[in-house]
C-alpha positions as CSV (number, residue, x, y, z in Angstrom):
1,M,-9.2,-39.1,-3.8
2,P,-9.8,-37.3,-0.5
3,V,-12.5,-34.5,-0.6
4,H,-13.6,-31.6,1.5
5,E,-17.1,-32.3,2.8
6,D,-19.7,-29.6,2.2
7,P,-22.2,-29.1,5.1
8,F,-24.9,-28.1,2.5
9,G,-24.6,-31.2,0.4
10,L,-23.2,-29.4,-2.6
11,P,-20.8,-31.2,-5.0
12,P,-17.6,-31.9,-3.2
13,L,-14.3,-30.2,-4.1
14,P,-11.3,-32.5,-4.7
15,A,-8.5,-31.9,-2.2
16,D,-6.0,-31.4,-4.9
17,A,-8.0,-28.5,-6.3
18,A,-7.3,-26.4,-3.2
19,P,-4.2,-24.6,-4.6
20,D,-6.4,-23.1,-7.3
21,C,-8.2,-21.0,-4.7
22,G,-9.5,-17.7,-5.9
23,A,-9.7,-19.0,-9.5
24,Q,-11.7,-16.8,-11.8
25,V,-14.9,-18.2,-13.3
26,A,-13.5,-16.9,-16.6
27,P,-10.1,-15.4,-17.4
28,A,-9.9,-11.8,-16.4
29,P,-9.7,-9.5,-19.5
30,G,-6.3,-7.9,-20.0
31,R,-4.6,-10.2,-17.5
32,A,-2.3,-13.1,-18.2
33,A,-2.7,-15.2,-15.1
34,Q,-5.8,-17.4,-15.2
35,S,-6.1,-17.8,-11.5
36,N,-5.0,-16.5,-8.1
37,P,-3.4,-19.4,-6.2
38,T,-2.6,-19.0,-2.5
39,G,0.9,-18.0,-1.6
40,R,3.1,-20.8,-0.5
41,Y,3.6,-19.3,3.0
42,E,-0.1,-18.9,3.9
43,P,-1.4,-21.2,6.7
44,M,-5.0,-21.2,5.3
45,I,-6.4,-21.3,1.8
46,R,-9.8,-20.5,0.2
47,A,-11.2,-22.7,-2.5
48,A,-13.9,-21.9,-5.2
49,A,-17.0,-24.1,-4.8
50,H,-20.0,-24.5,-6.9
51,D,-23.1,-22.9,-5.3
52,G,-25.6,-25.3,-6.9
53,W,-27.0,-22.9,-9.4
54,D,-26.6,-23.3,-13.1
55,I,-26.2,-19.6,-13.8
56,E,-22.5,-18.7,-14.2
57,E,-21.6,-15.5,-12.4
58,T,-19.8,-12.9,-14.4
59,M,-16.8,-11.7,-12.4
60,P,-16.3,-7.9,-12.1
61,P,-13.2,-6.5,-13.9
62,L,-10.1,-6.6,-11.8
63,R,-8.7,-3.2,-11.0
64,T,-5.2,-2.3,-10.2
65,Q,-4.7,-1.2,-6.6
66,V,-1.6,0.5,-5.4
67,S,-0.4,0.8,-1.8
68,H,2.7,2.4,-0.4
69,E,5.7,1.0,1.5
70,R,8.3,2.8,3.6
71,P,11.5,0.8,3.0
72,R,14.5,1.0,5.4
73,S,16.8,0.3,2.5
74,V,16.4,0.1,-1.3
75,I,19.7,-1.3,-2.5
76,T,19.6,-5.1,-2.6
77,Y,22.9,-6.9,-2.9
78,N,23.5,-10.3,-4.4
79,R,26.5,-12.7,-5.0
80,S,25.1,-14.6,-7.9
81,P,27.7,-15.8,-10.4
82,D,24.9,-15.7,-13.1
83,L,24.5,-11.9,-12.8
84,P,26.8,-9.1,-14.2
85,F,25.9,-6.8,-11.2
86,D,26.0,-7.2,-7.5
87,R,23.3,-4.6,-6.5
88,S,19.9,-3.5,-7.7
89,I,16.9,-1.3,-6.9
90,N,13.2,-2.1,-7.4
91,P,11.0,1.0,-7.1
92,Y,7.9,-1.2,-7.1
93,R,6.7,-4.6,-5.9
94,G,4.4,-6.5,-8.3
95,C,4.1,-5.5,-12.0
96,E,1.0,-4.4,-13.9
97,H,2.6,-5.6,-17.2
98,G,1.5,-9.0,-16.1
99,C,3.9,-11.1,-18.2
100,I,2.9,-14.7,-17.5
101,Y,6.5,-16.0,-17.5
102,C,7.8,-13.4,-15.0
103,F,10.2,-15.1,-12.6
104,A,9.5,-12.5,-10.0
105,R,6.0,-13.6,-9.4
106,P,6.9,-15.8,-6.4
107,T,8.2,-12.8,-4.5
108,H,4.6,-11.7,-3.9
109,A,4.2,-14.7,-1.6
110,Y,6.5,-12.9,0.9
111,L,3.8,-10.2,1.2
112,G,1.0,-12.7,1.9
113,L,-0.3,-12.2,-1.7
114,S,-0.7,-14.5,-4.6
115,P,1.9,-14.8,-7.4
116,G,-1.1,-15.1,-9.8
117,L,-3.5,-12.2,-10.4
118,D,-2.4,-10.4,-7.2
119,F,1.0,-9.9,-8.7
120,E,-0.6,-8.0,-11.6
121,T,-3.2,-6.1,-9.6
122,Q,-2.0,-5.6,-6.0
123,L,1.0,-3.3,-6.5
124,I,3.3,-1.7,-4.0
125,A,5.1,1.6,-4.6
126,R,8.0,2.9,-2.6
127,P,7.7,6.7,-2.8
128,E,10.4,7.3,-0.2
129,A,12.9,5.2,-2.2
130,P,14.8,8.3,-3.6
131,Q,15.5,9.7,-0.1
132,V,16.5,6.3,1.2
133,L,18.8,5.8,-1.8
134,A,20.5,9.1,-1.2
135,R,21.1,8.1,2.4
136,E,22.6,4.8,1.4
137,L,24.9,6.3,-1.2
138,S,26.1,8.9,1.4
139,A,27.2,6.2,3.9
140,R,31.0,6.3,4.5
141,S,31.1,2.5,4.0
142,Y,29.5,2.6,0.5
143,R,31.6,1.6,-2.4
144,C,30.4,2.6,-5.9
145,A,29.5,0.0,-8.4
146,P,26.8,-0.1,-11.2
147,I,23.3,-0.4,-9.8
148,A,20.8,-2.4,-11.9
149,I,17.1,-1.3,-12.0
150,G,14.3,-3.3,-13.4
151,T,15.8,-6.8,-12.9
152,N,12.8,-7.9,-10.8
153,T,9.8,-5.8,-11.7
154,D,9.6,-3.1,-14.4
155,P,10.4,0.4,-13.2
156,Y,8.5,1.9,-16.1
157,Q,5.2,-0.1,-15.6
158,P,2.1,2.1,-16.0
159,I,1.9,3.3,-12.4
160,E,5.2,5.1,-12.8
161,Q,3.3,7.7,-14.7
162,T,1.6,8.8,-11.5
163,E,4.0,7.7,-8.8
164,G,7.2,8.9,-10.4
165,V,9.5,6.9,-8.1
166,M,11.8,5.8,-10.9
167,R,12.5,9.3,-12.2
168,A,13.2,10.6,-8.7
169,C,15.7,7.8,-8.2
170,L,17.4,8.6,-11.5
171,E,17.7,12.2,-10.3
172,V,19.5,11.1,-7.2
173,L,21.9,8.9,-9.3
174,R,22.6,11.7,-11.8
175,A,23.4,14.1,-9.1
176,A,25.8,11.6,-7.5
177,K,27.3,10.6,-10.9
178,H,26.5,7.0,-10.0
179,P,26.4,4.4,-12.9
180,V,23.1,2.6,-13.6
181,A,21.9,-0.2,-15.9
182,I,18.2,-0.3,-16.7
183,V,16.0,-3.1,-18.0
184,T,12.5,-2.4,-19.2
185,K,9.7,-3.1,-21.6
186,G,8.0,0.2,-20.9
187,T,7.8,3.2,-23.3
188,L,7.7,5.6,-20.4
189,I,11.5,5.5,-20.3
190,E,11.3,8.1,-23.2
191,R,10.1,10.6,-20.6
192,D,13.5,10.3,-18.9
193,I,15.7,10.7,-22.0
194,D,16.8,14.1,-20.6
195,I,18.4,12.5,-17.5
196,L,19.6,9.4,-19.3
197,S,21.3,11.3,-22.1
198,D,23.2,13.4,-19.6
199,M,24.4,10.3,-17.8
200,A,25.3,8.6,-21.0
201,R,27.6,11.4,-22.1
202,E,29.7,10.6,-19.0
203,G,29.6,6.9,-19.4
204,L,27.1,6.4,-16.5
205,C,24.2,4.5,-18.0
206,R,23.1,1.6,-20.3
207,V,19.6,0.5,-21.1
208,G,18.2,-2.9,-22.1
209,I,14.9,-3.2,-23.9
210,S,13.2,-6.6,-23.7
211,V,11.5,-7.8,-26.9
212,T,10.3,-11.4,-26.6
213,T,8.5,-11.7,-29.9
214,L,7.7,-9.7,-33.1
215,D,4.2,-11.3,-33.2
216,R,1.8,-8.8,-31.6
217,H,-0.9,-11.5,-31.2
218,I,1.5,-13.7,-29.1
219,A,2.7,-10.7,-27.2
220,R,-0.8,-9.5,-26.4
221,K,-1.6,-12.9,-24.8
222,M,1.7,-13.4,-23.1
223,E,2.4,-9.8,-22.0
224,P,-1.1,-8.3,-21.9
225,R,-0.2,-4.8,-20.6
226,V,3.1,-4.3,-22.3
227,P,3.5,-2.0,-25.3
228,P,3.5,-3.9,-28.6
229,P,6.8,-5.1,-30.0
230,A,6.9,-2.5,-32.7
231,R,6.5,0.2,-30.1
232,R,9.4,-1.2,-28.1
233,L,11.6,-1.1,-31.2
234,Q,10.7,2.6,-31.5
235,V,12.0,3.1,-28.0
236,I,15.3,1.5,-28.9
237,K,15.5,3.9,-31.9
238,R,14.8,7.0,-29.7
239,L,17.2,6.0,-27.0
240,S,19.9,5.3,-29.6
241,E,19.3,8.6,-31.4
242,A,19.7,10.4,-28.0
243,G,23.2,8.8,-27.6
244,I,22.1,6.3,-24.9
245,P,23.7,2.9,-25.2
246,V,20.9,0.4,-25.6
247,R,20.7,-3.4,-26.1
248,I,17.9,-5.6,-27.3
249,M,17.1,-8.4,-24.9
250,T,15.4,-11.5,-26.3
251,S,14.3,-12.5,-22.8
252,P,12.9,-14.9,-22.3
253,V,13.2,-17.3,-25.3
254,V,10.0,-19.5,-25.0
255,P,10.8,-22.9,-26.6
256,G,8.3,-24.0,-29.2
257,L,6.6,-20.6,-29.2
258,T,9.1,-17.7,-29.9
259,D,12.4,-19.6,-30.4
260,H,12.1,-19.4,-34.2
261,E,12.3,-15.6,-34.0
262,I,15.8,-15.2,-32.6
263,E,17.4,-14.1,-35.8
264,A,14.6,-11.8,-36.7
265,L,14.5,-10.2,-33.3
266,L,18.2,-9.4,-33.4
267,A,18.0,-8.0,-36.9
268,A,15.0,-5.7,-35.9
269,G,17.0,-4.6,-32.8
270,K,20.0,-3.8,-34.9
271,E,18.0,-1.8,-37.4
272,A,16.4,0.2,-34.6
273,G,19.8,1.2,-33.2
274,A,20.8,-1.4,-30.6
275,D,24.5,-1.9,-30.1
276,A,24.4,-5.1,-28.2
277,A,22.1,-8.1,-27.5
278,S,21.5,-10.7,-24.8
279,W,19.1,-13.5,-24.1
280,I,17.7,-15.6,-21.3
281,M,15.8,-18.9,-21.6
282,L,12.3,-19.2,-20.1
283,R,12.5,-19.7,-16.3
284,L,9.6,-21.2,-14.3
285,P,10.5,-21.1,-10.6
286,L,8.1,-22.2,-7.9
287,E,4.5,-20.9,-8.6
288,V,5.4,-19.7,-12.1
289,A,5.4,-23.2,-13.5
290,P,1.7,-24.1,-12.8
291,L,0.6,-20.5,-13.7
292,F,2.5,-20.7,-17.0
293,E,1.2,-24.2,-17.8
294,E,-2.4,-23.1,-17.0
295,W,-2.0,-20.1,-19.3
296,L,-0.3,-22.1,-22.1
297,S,-3.2,-24.6,-22.1
298,A,-5.7,-21.9,-22.5
299,A,-3.8,-19.6,-24.9
300,F,-2.0,-22.2,-27.1
301,P,-3.4,-25.7,-26.4
302,D,-2.0,-27.0,-29.7
303,R,1.6,-26.1,-28.6
304,A,1.4,-26.7,-24.9
305,A,2.8,-30.2,-24.9
306,R,5.7,-29.3,-27.1
307,V,6.7,-26.2,-25.1
308,M,6.7,-28.0,-21.8
309,S,8.6,-31.0,-23.3
310,H,11.4,-28.6,-24.3
311,V,11.4,-27.0,-20.9
312,R,11.6,-30.3,-19.0
313,A,14.4,-31.5,-21.3
314,M,16.5,-28.5,-20.4
315,H,16.0,-29.1,-16.6
316,G,16.5,-32.8,-16.2
317,G,12.8,-33.6,-16.3
318,D,11.7,-30.8,-14.0
319,T,10.1,-27.5,-15.0
320,Y,13.0,-25.6,-13.4
321,R,16.3,-26.1,-11.6
322,S,18.1,-23.3,-9.9
323,D,21.6,-24.5,-10.3
324,W,24.2,-21.8,-10.8
325,H,25.3,-21.4,-14.5
326,K,22.3,-23.4,-15.7
327,R,19.1,-21.7,-14.5
328,M,19.4,-18.8,-17.1
329,R,20.1,-21.0,-20.1
330,G,19.2,-24.6,-19.3
331,E,21.3,-27.5,-20.6
332,G,21.1,-30.3,-23.1
333,P,20.9,-30.4,-26.9
334,Y,18.1,-28.0,-27.3
335,A,19.6,-25.4,-25.1
336,D,22.9,-25.7,-27.0
337,V,21.2,-25.2,-30.3
338,I,19.5,-22.0,-29.0
339,A,22.8,-20.7,-27.6
340,G,24.6,-21.4,-30.9
341,R,21.9,-19.7,-33.0
342,F,22.0,-16.6,-30.8
343,K,25.8,-16.4,-30.8
344,L,26.0,-16.7,-34.6
345,A,23.2,-14.2,-35.3
346,A,24.7,-11.7,-32.8
347,R,28.2,-12.0,-34.4
348,K,26.8,-11.5,-37.9
349,L,25.0,-8.3,-36.9
350,G,27.9,-7.0,-34.8
351,L,25.9,-7.2,-31.6
352,D,28.5,-9.3,-29.8
353,A,31.3,-6.7,-29.3
354,P,32.4,-6.1,-25.7
355,Q,30.7,-3.1,-24.2
356,P,32.7,-0.4,-22.3
357,K,32.3,-0.6,-18.5
358,L,30.2,2.0,-16.8
359,R,32.3,4.6,-15.0
360,C,32.6,4.6,-11.2
361,D,35.4,7.1,-10.8
362,L,33.1,10.1,-11.1
363,F,31.0,9.2,-8.1
364,V,30.3,12.0,-5.6
365,P,28.4,10.8,-2.5
366,P,25.3,12.8,-1.7
367,A,25.5,15.1,1.4
368,S,24.6,13.1,4.5
369,D,21.6,13.9,6.6
370,A,23.8,15.4,9.3
371,A,25.5,17.7,6.7
372,R,22.2,18.8,5.3
373,K,20.8,19.6,8.7
374,K,23.9,21.6,9.7
375,K,23.5,25.4,9.3
376,P,25.5,27.2,6.7
377,P,28.4,29.4,8.1
378,A,26.5,32.6,7.1
379,Q,23.5,31.5,9.1
380,E,25.6,30.5,12.1
381,A,27.3,33.9,12.1
382,Q,23.9,35.7,11.9
383,A,22.7,33.6,14.9
384,D,25.8,34.6,16.9
385,R,25.2,38.3,16.3
386,Q,21.6,37.9,17.4
387,L,22.6,36.2,20.6
388,S,25.1,39.0,21.3
389,L,22.2,41.5,21.7
390,F,21.2,39.7,24.9
């Protein structure tokens, strides 16, 4: 095996260990990722090397750092046949919730950051998103259709409490009577019940609350900074009581780890007030696969082989395939069994009824920048009278 030579004669580092650059000496407390691998677009990497001393250094606690971005646009469009929406907004890049299975982790590589610990700690807020959103909605070419928020990173992750980008975006959407569908695990959504209930009365919003397991011990390891499952069920209850349509999302189903809970999850969601349910199978694109396997071996070593065996069986021997109509659910006998169980449980609980479409006919475009800058007629008349004095 080729090795990197060390000029100081220290133990050599195998070449195949290079992708684990920035690995922690010990797992970071409160974080799911076990390491910080270099992004796939980086021309250079750093690798951890033993310094020759027997004393293991204690790594300092990782702190969340937030930077700001000034986007030119905030509405992202897609043509995926797997998605029930064609546009979305993400107020933040990266997510402090730190779910180890998050399929959005690889997007951090576009920023020159790691999909590992960087994704959980190096966050980017978009404070000007509400103004940019209003500008995009006011464009003459814009055609109204439901906007999804939270499909990539959670809009109600902890930093929303201080940044407030999500609430400001909702205020723009409410003023424009624009339909929105929200996905979150965060309890901070309760803060915005006033806005969401107003929109719900006009058929302008739906919310999906993701609950992956009822076992708080599994949840704490898998989603270290997400509110516990019981608390998320309380959120469903509060939203439902406020008249806001809410569904329970068992996303993702982790084979061999949480798959036995499907029926119990749906029953708990129904009892809390959910009126619909949906699910997605575990997805491990790009860097997510090695990060997940590394975490799985550390958190549940006795189940790791079984979990990954199911994953590969659903993707033709690979950890992931991005084929349309297959990437969300997988294929094969195991995937069929999970789909059948979910369908049966949802039907028994009445969570499979078609949901009314969000309304687009009420949309009122925000005033354009030009209109906002134009003086009101009263001000123009006053200006004319002042000029006449000269």
